[in-house]
N, C-alpha and C positions, 0 to 999 in steps of 0.2 A: 256658430255653434250651432247642434243640436238641441232641441229642447229634452231637457230632462222629463223624464214620465214617473208619475207614481202613483204607483195602484194599492189602496187601502180597502182590508177587509174590515167586516164589523162598525160599519162607515153608520148603521141604523142603530148600533148598541149605543152602551154608555160610554165606555171607553173610546170606541173607534169614532163614533158622533165628535165627542169631545174634543179629541186629536185632531177630526177633518177640522172642525171650526176655528182651531188654535190656527193649522197652518194655513189654512184661505187669510187668516187675519194676519198671519205674520208681518214682521214688517223685515224680514231679512231678504236682501234683494237676490240672493240664490233659491230660496224658497219662494220668491215671488214669481220665477221666472220658469217654475215647474208646470206641467199638466200632467195635475191631478185629478186621478180618477176613485170610482167606489165600485166596487163589488158587490149587486145587492142582489136578492134571489127575487122579489116581485116586480112587476111592471107597476104599480101603484106607489113604491119606494121610488124608482127609476126617474116616474116623471115628476114628483116632486123633488127630486133633486137635479134632474133638467130645469127646472124653473127658476133653480137658485143658479143656475151658468155652473153645474157641476157633472162634467162626462157618467153617464151610468152603465157598469159592465155587468148584464144579465147573466144568471148562472142557475141550476139547478137547485144542488145542495151541495154542500161538505164533504158529500161521498163522490160526487162528478171527477174525480181524478183526471181526468182525460182534459175535462171542460176546463179545470182549474188551468193545468198546466198549459195548456192553449192560450187562454187568457194571458195568464204570467209571463209567456215567452216575448209579448208585447210591450212590457215594461221594464224601467231601470231600478228601480227598486220597487219592493214591496212589502206593507206595515202588514202585518196581521195582528189582529183583534179580533177576528171571530170569535174564536176557542184555542184555548189553550191544552183542551182536552181529546185534539182530535188530528194524531201524528200523518192522517195518510191528506190530508188536505197542506200539512206545515209541508211533508216532501214534496206534493204536487206544484205548489208555491216556488218551492226551491229547484225542482228539477228544468220549471217554465224559466225561469231567470237562468240558471245552465245552459237551455237552448239559446236566450236570449245575448247570454255574452260571447257562445260561438258564432253567432250570426253577425254580431256588433262588434266583437273584438274589443268591447271597454269591459269596465268592472261593473260587477251587478251588487246590488245590496238586499237585504234581508232583513227587518226588525221585526223579532217574534214576543207575543206577547204571552208572558207568564205568570206564576204566585209563587207567594213565599210557605203555601200547604205543603209545597215538594219537601220541604226544607223541616216539617213540622213534625213532630215527636207523638207518642202514643200515651198520654199519661194518664187516660181513665184503662183500659186495656193490660199498662203496665206491659206493656211487653216491646215497647222501645223510648229509651229517655237519652233527650238532647240538650245538656248546658250551653252548648255551645251560640256564642252570638256569630253570626257570622258576617265576613265581610267580601263586597263585592270586589275588592282590589286578593283577595285571596287566589291561589292558582289551582285550588283543586275541586273548584264548588262541581264542575261539570262529572269530575270520579267520583265525589262524594255522591252525587244524585246517582252514579253507575251501581255502589256498592249498595245504596239505601233500594235502587227499582230490582238488584240483585235478590235481596231478601223479601222483599213484597211490591211486585209491580202496585204501581199509583198512572193512570194516564197520563196527567200531567208532566208526571217528569220523566213518562216514555217520549212523550212530547219533545221536550229540552232535550234529550238525549238522539231522536232522528235530525232535530234542525241540526245540530252541531256536526254528526255524520253527516247527512244529505250535502251539508255544505262544502266540506271536504271532499268529498264524491266527485262535486259538479264544478268546485272551484269558485263556489259563490260564499262571498263575507256576510256573515251573520252574527246579528247581536240581539239578546236575549234581554228585555225588561223585564224584573221579576219583580212582583210589586204583593205589599202586604194588605191590609183590607182596606178596600177605596172607598171614600165617604164623599159626600156634598152632590150637589147639584147636578147633573152634566150639560154643556153647551150643545148638544149637538141637535140635530132636525126630530128625534125621533125617543128612541127613551135616555130617559135623565138619570136613570136613578140607581141605584148596585146591588147587589146581589145578599152579601151574607148580612149587613146589619139591617135592610129591609127584611129580609125574609125570616130572621128574628123578629122584627115590628109585625108584621103579617099574623106570623101565627097568637101573637096576645091582641093582638085585635079580635082572633077568634075567640080565641078562649077566655079574657079577657086578665090573664095572668104571666107576667114575662117569667121563663125560664132559662138557666143555664146547665149543662155539663157538668156533673159533678158539685164542684167548689166553684169552679169556673178561674181558678190558679194560672191557666196557661198564659202565656203573655206572649203578643202580637205584637206585630207593627202597624201603623194606618199614614196614609197619605189620601192630601185632597185630590180632586180627578182633574181639577186644572193646572195644579203641581204637577200631577203625575204626565199632563199633557206637554207643559210647557221641558220635561226632562224628553218628550219625545220629538220637539222642535229643535232642542238642543242639538241632539243627537244627525240628524236628519242635516241639520244648518253645516253641521262639521264633516259632514260624509260630501255633502254639495259643492263647500269649499277647498275639497281638497285634501283637508286637514287627518281623511281618516287615517294618512298612515301611522299616526299617533296614537288611535283609536282602537284596540284589542278588539277584535272577534274572534270567531272559532270558537275552540276550547275557553280562551279568556275572556270571550265577549261577553259580559255578564254584568248588569246594571241593576242597582240595588234603588228603592226609593223610599223608606221608610223616614217619617217626619219624625216619630213620636211613637211612644209605644203605648198599650193597655192589657189590662188581665181580659177575660171573657166575663167575670163577672163586674167588671167596670163599664161593662159593656151593657150589660143587662141592669144594673144598676139607673146608666144613662136613660136606657129606654123608660125603665119605669119613673122614674124625676120625670122626661118629658110627655108619662102619658099622664100623669097627675097635673099638672102645668097645663095642659090643653084641658082638663075636665071628665077624663075620658075612663080613668080610675080615683078611686079615693085615697087609696094607700099607695105608698112605691115601698111595693111587694119585689122578689124577686123568689123563687123557685127552681130548686134541686132536682132534678132528673137525671137518670139513667142515659146511658150512650144509646141504648135500642130507643129511649122514649126520645130523646132529641135526634136520632136519624129518621125516625118518622114524622118528626113537625117538620125538620128542614132538609131534609137527604135524600127523600124519596125511600127511606127506609136503609139507604148505605150505610150503615157504622164505618169503615174505613172512612170516607167524605166528609162524616158528622164529626167523626175526630182529630182528623189534619185539620180540618176547615174552623171547627166549630169551639172545637176543647184544646188543642193543642200548645208547646211554647214551639215560636218561629218566631226569632230576635235576628235581624238584619243591621249591616250599617251603609248607606251609599256613600262611601269613602271617593271611590273611582266616581260617581255621576257627581258627588259635588268637588271634584275637583276637576271637569270639564265645565263648570262657572255655573251647576246648578244653583239657583236660589227658590227653595220653595217658602212662599210666603205665610200661607198656614201656620197657625202654633195649635198646641195643647190645649188651647182655651175655645178655639174656632171648634176643635172635635167634639170638645165636650157640647157647646153649643147646637151642634149642628142635630143632633136628637130630634129636639120639640121639631125643626123643620121637615124632617123625613117622617115623622107622625103626623105631622099639619097634611103632606102629600099624601100620606097615605091613607087619610082619614076621607081627604077629598075625593079618592078615587072610590070608595066604597059604597 
């Protein structure tokens, strides 16, 4: 039997590095038999991976569509973690897989990394309110994303739609793992920290003030990065074991990963408490800021990204993921405890 070839993008990043390490350490025989490679930009990254026995494919950047498509055409599965905000690279990867399917006459698979800010509302600008708690078993998630994107375009949402549409066009089975706030230290060789909470911590370390947009009443989910990587492993193993007939894909191929909920005020309070615990601040205080101020601090002035990514309501239930046998280990207490570790890691970098 031919060895199945798997390509991971973003392997030098937080999610991708953790997924790569999880797959390489997997006890699943079908995964152990795979040839796993990483798509990277820099030769020094490739050397580090090669030294660990991991094949590296070099490419220029995410805009190099022809190059990406060519590389992907040599693989049977692509796990794309490099960016959920870049529709062109997702499309190129899926087109490459489509070419692989035409040449081998065998099924190919694309696993995409997205985020629940796609479902987030706009409570600060008061332009959209979303009380719904979404389940990954709901049949209308992609239809909902189409509706929301028609009202206001958002790159990560656009990319989800490109993934589904290009997969349908090319005959490629696509699966979208849509995650909430991801926390905890990654296990990859390179970047080990997430984005949202470390971004808020870095700002607080600069100003000695922990901030939250508005009242911070928006509710989001969270998941530990290692727990999340276990979900990737389960989906990969089911596909490789030939169990993908019962694994929804395309329009229905949505997989959520939230293991708990928190408000943005609770996030800010967790950061403030950690700063006191490590002796960086004397008082555990949180200051309310405007949407524009939050955008300036955390999203390069992009108010849409700041609102959906640091202030919105975005609640999801991973019912389908749980039915696959996913059993996350981290609890709400682990989430609360992780703030101190994040603060200590960032202080060491200063």
